[in-house]
C-alpha positions in Angstrom: -31.4 -2.8 -1.3 -28.3 -3.4 0.8 -25.4 -5.2 -1.0 -22.9 -7.7 0.6 -20.0 -9.8 -0.6 -19.7 -13.5 -0.4 -16.6 -15.5 -1.1 -17.3 -17.8 -4.1 -16.2 -20.7 -1.9 -19.2 -20.0 0.4 -21.8 -20.4 -2.4 -23.2 -24.0 -2.7 -26.0 -24.5 -5.1 -29.0 -22.4 -3.9 -27.3 -21.7 -0.5 -25.0 -18.8 0.2 -23.2 -18.0 3.4 -22.1 -14.6 4.6 -19.2 -14.6 7.1 -16.8 -12.4 8.9 -17.2 -8.6 8.5 -20.2 -9.1 6.2 -22.0 -11.2 8.8 -21.3 -8.7 11.5 -22.4 -5.7 9.4 -25.6 -7.5 8.4 -26.6 -8.6 11.9 -25.1 -6.0 14.3 -25.2 -2.8 12.3 -28.2 -3.2 9.9 -30.0 -5.7 12.2 -31.4 -7.8 9.4 -33.8 -10.6 10.2 -34.8 -13.9 8.9 -37.0 -13.3 5.8 -35.3 -10.1 4.8 -34.0 -9.8 1.2 -30.6 -8.5 0.4 -28.2 -8.4 -2.6 -25.0 -10.3 -2.6 -22.1 -10.3 -5.1 -19.4 -12.9 -5.4 -17.0 -10.3 -7.0 -16.9 -12.5 -10.2 -19.6 -10.8 -12.2 -22.6 -12.5 -10.4 -25.1 -10.6 -8.4 -27.6 -12.6 -6.3 -30.9 -11.6 -4.7 -31.2 -13.7 -1.6 -33.5 -14.2 1.4 -32.1 -14.7 4.9 -33.0 -18.2 6.1 -30.9 -18.5 9.3 -28.8 -16.3 11.6 -25.9 -18.0 13.3 -23.2 -16.7 15.5 -20.6 -17.3 12.8 -22.5 -16.9 9.6 -25.7 -15.9 7.8 -27.4 -18.6 5.7 -29.2 -17.3 2.7 -31.3 -18.8 -0.1 -30.6 -17.6 -3.6 -33.7 -16.4 -5.4 -32.2 -14.8 -8.5 -28.9 -14.4 -10.3 -27.8 -11.7 -12.7 -24.6 -11.5 -14.6 -22.3 -8.4 -15.1 -24.7 -6.0 -13.4 -23.6 -2.4 -13.7 -20.4 -3.4 -15.4 -19.1 -1.5 -18.5 -18.5 -3.4 -21.7 -14.9 -2.4 -21.9 -12.4 -3.9 -19.5 -10.2 -1.1 -18.1 -7.0 -1.6 -16.2 -5.6 1.4 -14.4 -1.8 1.5 -13.7 -1.0 4.4 -11.4 2.2 5.6 -9.8 2.2 5.7 -6.0 1.4 9.2 -4.7 3.2 11.1 -2.0 0.0 11.4 0.0 -1.3 7.8 0.6 -4.8 9.2 1.2 -4.9 10.4 -2.4 -4.2 6.9 -3.7 -7.0 5.6 -1.3 -9.4 8.1 -2.9 -8.4 7.2 -6.4 -8.9 3.5 -5.8 -12.4 4.2 -4.5 -13.3 6.4 -7.4 -11.8 4.1 -10.0 -13.8 1.2 -8.6 -17.0 3.3 -8.8 -16.1 4.2 -12.4 -15.9 0.5 -13.4 -12.2 -0.4 -13.7 -11.5 -4.1 -13.9 -8.1 -4.0 -12.2 -5.6 -1.5 -10.6 -1.8 -1.8 -10.7 0.0 0.3 -8.2 3.2 1.3 -9.9 6.7 2.8 -9.3 8.1 5.1 -12.1 11.4 7.1 -12.1 9.9 10.1 -10.3 7.8 8.1 -7.8 8.7 9.0 -4.2 7.0 6.4 -2.1 8.3 2.9 -2.4 5.6 0.8 -0.8 1.8 0.7 -0.7 -0.7 -0.8 1.8 -2.0 -3.6 -0.4 -4.6 -4.9 2.0 -6.0 -1.5 2.7 -6.4 -0.8 -1.1 -8.3 -4.2 -1.4 -10.6 -3.2 1.4 -11.3 0.2 -0.2 -12.1 -1.5 -3.5 -14.4 -4.0 -1.8 -16.4 -1.2 0.0 -16.7 0.9 -3.1 -17.9 -2.1 -5.2 -20.7 -2.8 -2.7 -21.6 0.9 -2.3 -22.0 1.5 -6.1 -23.8 -1.8 -6.9 -21.2 -3.4 -9.1 -21.0 -7.2 -9.5 -17.2 -7.4 -10.1 -14.5 -6.7 -7.5 -11.5 -5.0 -9.2 -8.2 -6.9 -8.7 -5.6 -4.9 -6.9 -2.3 -6.1 -8.3 1.0 -6.2 -6.3 3.3 -3.2 -6.7 4.9 -3.2 -10.1 7.3 -0.9 -12.1 6.6 1.3 -15.1 9.0 -0.8 -17.1 7.2 -4.1 -16.3 3.8 -2.6 -17.0 4.9 -1.4 -20.4 6.6 -4.7 -21.3 3.4 -6.6 -20.5 1.0 -4.2 -22.2 0.6 -6.2 -25.4 -2.5 -8.0 -24.1 -4.5 -4.8 -24.3 -6.3 -3.5 -27.4 -5.7 0.1 -26.5 -2.9 1.5 -24.4 -3.3 5.1 -23.2 -0.8 7.4 -21.4 -2.0 10.9 -20.5 0.7 13.5 -20.0 1.1 17.3 -20.1 3.4 17.4 -23.2 0.7 16.0 -25.5 -0.8 18.3 -28.2 -4.4 19.5 -27.5 -5.4 17.8 -30.8 -4.9 14.5 -28.9 -7.6 15.3 -26.4 -9.0 12.1 -24.9 -12.5 12.5 -26.3 -11.1 12.7 -29.9 -8.8 9.8 -29.4 -11.6 7.5 -28.1 -13.6 8.1 -31.2 -10.9 6.5 -33.3 -10.9 3.3 -31.2 -14.6 2.2 -31.1 -13.8 -1.6 -31.1 -11.3 -1.6 -28.2 -12.5 -4.0 -25.4 -9.4 -4.2 -23.2 -7.9 -0.8 -22.3 -4.8 0.1 -20.2 -4.6 3.6 -18.8 -1.2 4.6 -17.3 -0.9 7.5 -14.9 2.3 9.0 -13.7 3.4 10.5 -10.4 3.2 14.1 -9.3 6.4 14.9 -11.2 5.2 13.3 -14.4 6.9 10.8 -16.6 10.5 11.2 -17.8 11.3 11.6 -21.5 12.8 8.1 -21.4 9.6 6.7 -20.0 7.5 8.4 -22.7 9.8 7.1 -25.4 9.6 3.6 -24.0 5.8 3.8 -24.0 5.6 5.2 -27.5 7.8 2.3 -28.7 5.3 -0.1 -27.1 2.3 1.4 -28.9 0.9 3.6 -26.2 -1.3 6.5 -27.4 -0.6 9.8 -25.7 -3.5 11.7 -24.4 -4.3 15.4 -23.5 -6.7 16.0 -20.7 -7.0 19.7 -21.4 -4.9 22.8 -20.9 -4.8 22.8 -17.1 -2.2 20.9 -15.0 -4.0 18.2 -13.1 -3.1 16.2 -10.0 -2.4 12.6 -10.7 -5.6 11.4 -9.1 -7.6 14.0 -11.0 -6.0 13.0 -14.3 -6.8 9.3 -13.6 -10.5 10.0 -12.8 -10.8 12.3 -15.9 -9.3 9.8 -18.3 -11.3 6.9 -16.8 -14.5 8.8 -17.1 -13.9 9.4 -20.9 -12.8 5.8 -21.5 -15.7 4.1 -19.7 -18.3 6.6 -21.0 -17.3 5.6 -24.6 -18.9 2.2 -24.0 
């Protein structure tokens, strides 16, 4: 069943309105009619089954038939902090796949070896929205404003488990083995460095803040591959 997004402000009791791009996609592309059933999420963990009651030039009015909470959401809340990548398309790809894997939020980040200095925030939000609808999630990951590695580390205390994959980690610290030792973690932060990796100073700063180093295997991985690999292990553990 097709899935759409409704702003929470457009949900009133048993009535839900689809506006803007969602209204256009429903009426002009999919050519839905009055009486058709679709799924709608508010991006805040609620998934609605609705029936279309009225098609207007500016919105689609729907009646809510059923509501489910946290549909297709992992039990663990994962935040991904990732350094900006030289090729913006690779960051776009990563945001899409991280959303599909179930992350709760994404923090674009600058570290010492990060080359780009800016990200297209609105574009990343649109990518996350499209990925959420495509994979049937009920929560829209929050795309934070660009931050720094130092700031991310300084505010990492709210997480039960803080993970930092990097190539200098011993193979005994493979991500699968590490996850087995933290079965009760419910808020997890995964920090991914840029193409050049983290500096020794950054790794020392992370260690002092309780980050657990991870190995993702013997091969050198691209940043986006490392992020997807780490997220897959973390989410699969719950």
